[in-house]
C-alpha positions in Angstrom: 54.4 -101.2 -166.0 55.7 -97.6 -165.4 56.7 -97.1 -168.8 54.7 -99.1 -171.2 55.7 -99.4 -174.9 53.3 -97.6 -176.8 52.4 -97.9 -180.5 53.6 -94.5 -181.3 57.3 -95.9 -180.0 56.8 -99.2 -181.3 56.3 -97.5 -185.0 59.7 -95.6 -184.3 61.7 -99.0 -183.4 60.2 -101.0 -186.8 61.3 -97.6 -188.7 64.7 -98.0 -187.1 65.3 -101.8 -187.6 64.1 -101.3 -191.4 61.1 -103.3 -190.5 59.3 -104.8 -193.6 55.3 -104.7 -193.2 54.5 -108.3 -194.3 51.0 -107.8 -193.9 48.6 -109.5 -196.6 45.1 -108.4 -197.7 42.6 -109.0 -194.9 44.8 -109.5 -192.2 43.2 -108.6 -188.7 46.4 -106.6 -188.1 49.3 -105.4 -190.1 52.7 -107.2 -189.6 56.0 -106.3 -189.6 59.5 -108.5 -190.5 63.1 -107.6 -189.6 65.7 -108.6 -191.2 69.5 -108.7 -191.3 70.6 -108.6 -194.8 68.3 -111.8 -196.2 68.3 -113.8 -193.2 64.9 -112.9 -191.1 65.8 -112.2 -187.5 62.0 -111.0 -186.3 58.5 -110.5 -186.5 55.9 -108.8 -185.2 52.4 -106.8 -185.4 50.8 -103.7 -184.5 46.8 -103.3 -183.9 44.9 -100.7 -186.8 44.4 -98.3 -184.6 44.9 -94.2 -184.7 45.3 -94.1 -181.2 49.4 -94.4 -180.6 49.0 -94.6 -176.5 47.8 -97.8 -177.2 50.4 -100.4 -175.0 52.0 -102.8 -176.9 54.0 -105.1 -174.7 54.6 -108.1 -176.6 56.8 -105.8 -179.1 59.5 -106.3 -176.8 59.2 -110.2 -176.5 58.6 -110.2 -180.3 62.2 -108.3 -180.8 64.3 -110.4 -178.1 64.8 -107.6 -176.1 63.6 -106.0 -172.5 60.9 -103.1 -172.7 63.4 -100.9 -171.5 65.5 -101.8 -174.3 62.6 -100.5 -176.7 62.3 -97.7 -175.4 65.9 -96.9 -175.4 65.6 -97.5 -179.2 62.5 -95.3 -179.4 64.2 -92.8 -177.8 66.9 -92.9 -180.1 69.9 -93.9 -177.3 69.9 -97.0 -179.3 70.3 -98.6 -182.9 69.9 -101.2 -185.1 73.5 -102.2 -184.8 73.0 -102.5 -181.0 69.8 -104.6 -181.4 71.9 -107.1 -183.3 74.5 -107.0 -180.5 71.7 -107.8 -178.5 70.1 -110.8 -179.5 73.6 -112.3 -180.6 74.0 -111.0 -184.5 
């Protein structure tokens, strides 16, 4: 994979999408939910790790977009409104 989605990039995107952590005590991995108003649009999870370079390719699929779109969001060229449009909301 030429430009893998790293945990660092995924965290930037989750912040930009105003993701809410929905993990419960004892969960193996932190889980996040992304809402538009009261409507749940997507959920994803990340590993517990201090290594920000860990690849997390599943995030793109969880968000319903391609990896290139996720990387554009991480690089600040796309916003939440662009993601909502992309997924048809």
